[in-house]
N, C-alpha and C positions, 0 to 999 in steps of 0.2 A: 901604325900611325895613320895610314891611308883610310882604314876603316873608321877610325874615330873622327877623322876629318870629315868624312861623309855625313856625319851626324850634325855638323855645323853648317848652316846655310852659306855663309861667306866662303868657307873653305871649299865647298862643293863646286864653286864656280872657277876654281883655278884649273888651268889646262893640264898641269902636271898631275893633279889629283884625278882629273877625268881620264887621262891616258892610263893610269893605274887601274881604273875601273872597267876598261875595255876587256871584253871576254876574249883573251888571246887564245884560249883553248878552242873556242868556237871558230876563231879566225884560222887556226891551224887545220881544223877539219875541212874547212872550205878550200884551203890551199892544197890539201892532200887530194881532194876530188879533182881540182883543176890540174894538179900534177899528173894524175893518172890519165886524164884527158890528153895532156900534152904528150905523154909517153905513147898512147895509142895513135894519136895523130901523126907522131913521128914515124910510127911503124907503117900505117896505111898510106902514108905519103911516100913510100918507097925507101924507108929508113933514112929520111931526110927531114931537116927542119923546115924546108920549103915544100909545099906552099902553105901549110896549115899550122904546124907545131910552133914555129917562131912567133907568128902573129897571135896565136892563142896565149902563149906565155906573156907576151908584151901587153896584150889587152887585160889579162888578169892582173898583172902587176900594177897597171895604172888604175884599174877598177878597185883593187885592194887598197891602194893609198887613198883613193877617193872615199871608200867605205869608212876608213878610219877617221878621215876629216869629218864626214857626215855624222859619225858617232859622237862628236864633240858638240854638235849643234843642239841648242836648247829645244826641248820638245814643244815649247810654245811656238817656235817658228814653224815646225812641222805642222802643228795644228792650224796656225794662221794661214799657211799656204795650201791647206787641204782643198778647200772649195775652189780657189783660183786654179790650182793644178787640174782639178777635175773639169772645170769649165774650159780651160785651154785644150785639154786632151779631147774633149767632146767636139770642140770647134774644129780641131785638126781632123777628126774622123769625118766630120761633115765636108771638110775641104777635100778629103780623099774621094768622097762620093762625087764631088764636082769636078776636080781637076787632077785626081790621082793618076799615077803612072800604072799602066797595065803590064804585068809580067806573068808569064805562064798561065794566062787565062784568068788572072785575079787582079783586081784593082785595090792594092793594099799600100802602095808607097806614095810618098810625097817627095818630089824633086825640088830642092832649093839650091839652084846653081849646081855645083858638083856634089852637093851633100844630099844623101838619100836617107829617108827615115820611114819607119812603120809606126804611126801614132797608136795603133792598137797595143803595142808593147808598153807604152807609157801609161795607157789606160789601166793596165793590170795593177799598177801601183797607185794610180790616182783614185781608183774606185775604192781601194782599201782605206786610204787616208780620208776620203770624203765620208765614207760610211762610219769610220771610227769617230770622226768629229760629230756627225749627226747623232750617233748613239750616246756620245759623251755629254752632249747638251740636252738630249731628250730625257724625259722622266722615265722611271722604271716601268710604269704601266704602259707607256707608249712603246717600249721595247718588247713587251710581252704579248699584248693583244690590244690593238687600237687601230682606228681608221688611219692614224698617222703613219702606220707602216706602209701605206701606199707611197709615201715619199721615198724611203730607201728602195722600195721595189721599182719605182720609176727610175731612180738613179741607176739601178743595175740594168734594167731592160733597155734603156736608151742606147748605151754603147753596145750591148749584146746584139740588138737588131741591126745597128749600123755595121758592125764587124761581120755578122753573119751574111749581110747583103754583099760583101766585097767579092766573092765569098771567102770566109776564113772560119770554117766551122770549129776547128780546134781551138783557136784563140777565143772565139765567142763562148765556147763551152767552159774554158778556163775562167773567163770573167764571170760568167753566170754562177759556176760552182763556188768560186771564191766569195762572191757577194752573198750567196746563200749561207756559206760557212760563217761569215761575219754575223749575219742575222741570227743564226742559231747560237753562236757563242755569246751574243748580246742578250740572249734570254728569250728567244722567240717561243711562243706557246706551242706545245707539242701537238695540239689539235690542228694547228695550221700546218705544221710540218707533215703530219700524217695525211692530211687532206691533199696537200701539194704533191706529196710522193705518189699517192694513189692516182691523182689527176695526171701526173707526168707519165706514169706507167701506161695509163689508158691512151694518152695522146701520142706515145712513141710510134705505134704503127701508122697512124694518120700522118705524122710528121715525115716519116720515111717515104711514104707513098705519094704524098701530095705537096710537100713543102721543099724537100731536098732537091738539089740540082741532080741531073741525070748521073753525072760522074760521082757525086757523093752517094747516091743510092747504089751505084755499082760497087763502091767501096764496101758498103755494108754487106751486100750480097757476096762479094769476094771474100770478106772476112768469114762468113758462114760456110763457104765452100771454096777455098783458094785453089784446090786441085782442078776445079772446073775449067780454069784458064791459066795453066802453069806458065805459059810464055807471055801472057798479057797482064791482066789486072791482078792475077794472083802471084805474079813474079816476086814482088817485094817481100811478101810474107813468107813465101816458100824459101827464098834464098836466105832470109834472116833465120828461119828455123834450121836450115841446113848448117849455117855458120855456127850457131849456138850449139847444136847437137854434136857437131864434129869436134868441138873443143874438148869434150870430155871433162875430166876432173882438173887437170893441170894446164890444159891448153896446148896448142901446137908450138907456141913460142912467138916472140915478137918477130915480125917480118916473114913468118912461115904460114900464115893463114891463107889457104888457097882462095876462099871466097872473097876475102877483102883484097889480097894482093893482086889477084887476077881480075878484079873489078866485076865479079859476078854479083857481089853485094852492092845494091844501089844506095846512094847517099851515105856511104860508109863513114864520112867525116862529120855528118850532121845528125839526121833523124835516126840512122841505124848504127851509130857508133857503138851502142851497147852490144849489138850482135858481133862486132869486131872484137870487143872485150871478151865475150864468151868464147869466140873461136881461138884467139891467141893467148888469153890468160886463163881460160877454162872456167869451170864452176867456181873455183876458189877466188879467181879474180873478180868475177861478176858478183859473188857473194860479198867480197870486200867492198866493192863499190856501193852496193845496197846497204851494207852495214854502216858505211860512212854517211850515206844519205839519211838513214834512220837516226844516227847519232846527231847529225846537224838539226833535224826536225825536233828531236827531243830537247836539245840544248836551247833552241829558239823558243819552244813552248815554255820551257822553264823560265827563260828571260821574261816572257809575257806574263807569267804568273807572279813575278816579283814586283811588277809595276804598281805603284800606288795610285796611278791615274787610270781612269777607265779608257781614255784615249790611247794611252800607251799599251794597255793590255790588248785592246781590240786591233790596234795597228800591227803590233808584233804578231798576233795570232793570224791576222789576215795575210800578211806577207809570208808567214810560214805555210799557210794553207795553199797559197799560189805555188810555192816551191814544191810542196809535197804532191800537188796535183800534176805538176810537170813530170815528176819522177814516176808517179803511178801510171799516168796516161801513156807516156813514152815506153815505159817498161812493158805494159800490157800490149801495146801496139807491136813492139819488136818481137815479143814472144807469141804473137798471133792470138792474143786474148782480147783484142779490141781492134776495130777498124783503123786503117792508116789515116791519120788526121794531120800529119805534118807538125807535130809537137816535138821539139828537140829535148835532149837530156841536159838539164841546166848544169853549167860549169864543165861538163864533160864534152859536149858537142862543140863544134866550131861555129862561131857566129858572134858578132859584136852586139847586136841589139838586145838579145836575150841576156847575155852576160852583164851588160850595162844595167838593165832594169833590175835583174836579180841582185846585183851587188849594191845598187842604190837602196833597194828594199832592205837588204841586210844592214846597210848603214843606219836605217831607221831602227831596226831591231837592236843593233849595238847601242844606238842612242837611248833606247828604252832602258837598256841595262845600265848605262852610265848615269842616266837621270831617273833611276827607278824610285828615288825618294821624293821626286817632285810632285806636288799636288797642283792640278790644273783646275781653275774655277769653271763651273758649269754655267757659262753665260754666252749670250749671242754677240757680245761686244768684242770687237777685235782688240781695242786699246786696253781693255781690262785684263787681257792675258799677260800684259807686261807691267802691271802695277805692283 
């Protein structure tokens, strides 16, 4: 009955019908990832719900409910808010430059009374929405090869440069790679992709030598040879490798990991939680986590492919790309395959800002699934979206 109701426009607007169209399997996968995160946080917190596991579960529960509510929101509202959200996020990044709070040598936070926020986290979603709307309203030729491609390129580079200047190279890289992914999915000409890739490869050595801050350059050199300074800059990577390697096939067991329990492993509840998973749950535990991540990415991309609107396809694909990049960058960092850039593992690591933005993004993905039959007009007029 629900499926036949989805074919009738009036019936599709009923909230009970919309709730039936929510991808509850996808929601279950996200809950399983967050559940494993809570289990490991309970362990590395000294087999206690405090200080991390309880807050992790509470945050996920609230974000999960918010995600379901957002899934019921008409895609026209998402599209209508795309440019304003991008504009506000960009202004907040400028505000960080002017009056941002400095912590651990980086100016990334805005303090509003007792409330603290990182605008760069919200830009990760805003850039996806803004690019999805631009490509939805642009012509096919404009998306493939046209001078108008300078517009989405500028939309990407403005926040990338602001975030990189904070400095926050990890987040800047995420925004850049997500934006490029959306452009490629939208149909970017392969000649541009090839030329950009070649230019980027040539520019990397100059970027490392002349653009990066000293500590960022040191991280790259440490990644290439962490054993050169085992008690200094190479400490994070070496301890992470030791933790993962010592876990073996089945792991040492919850609460029994020496690296995490004795605090040899740095940032065990945030950036390096995956190393704690490897140590205490072993190869099978880490493999299960990555399998769930892969399943979540596959299911989200499938949702993107079902959308009848170009905006829905690109928005869902962009959110999924951000999520996948989180997983890949953090996984490579923890295993010593990439420099340490301070990117957490989504839903697994402890932290409110990343979880909130990831779940809001998945609310959009869920909304694309619920409203997959919706056709959005290709027009610049705001009001025409609701005719």
